[in-house]
N, C-alpha and C positions, 0 to 999 in steps of 0.2 A: 158104709158101715152097716152091720147087721144088728139086730136087737140084742143078741147075746153079748157082743163086744161093747155095745152102748152101755148096757147095764153094768158091765164090769168096770166101767170108767166113772160111774156116778160118784163114788167116794172121792177120787182124785179131783173130779170136776168141782165138787162141793168145796173142797179144801184149796182150790185154785192151784192144783199141782200138775195140771196137764201141760204138755208142750203145745205150742201154737197149732201144729198140724192136727193133733188129737182133739184139741179144743174146738177147732173149726169143724172137724168131722162130726163131733158129737152134737154141736149146735145144729148143724145141717140135718142130722138124723132126727133130733128131737123136734125140729120144725116140721118134719114130714111124717112123723110116726106118733099117732095119738096114743097108742098103747105105751110106748116108752115115755111119752109126756106124762101120762097118768102115773106110771111107775116112779118117775123122778119126783113128781109132786108128792107122792106118798112118802118116798125116801126123805125128802126135804122136811116135810111136816113132822116126821118121827124125830129127826135130828133137832128140830126147833123145840119140840116137847122135852127131849132128853136134856137139852141145855138149860131148861128152866128148872129141872129137878135140883133139889138141895144136895150139896155134897157133904159127906160125913167122913170124918177121920176114923179109921178103923184101928183097933189096938195093934201094937207092933207084932204080936204073935198070932195074928188072925189067920194067916196062911198056914202056919204050923198046926193050929187047932183044926182047921178044915181038913188037912191031910190026915190028922189023927182020928177024924170022925168016921 
């Protein structure tokens, strides 16, 4: 697996959505590629921070107002 393919799988890997073959290939790549390890660590940290953000309900006509802006 190359770095480009590896990075394309980060989201599915994080969500536990990879098939067994892709999962094993990504784990093998991450174990040997320090650049992708750093990239995945950053990806993971961003998602952890985003999950901590408060969620707000938006008004029902929010999208319509944005389109009219």
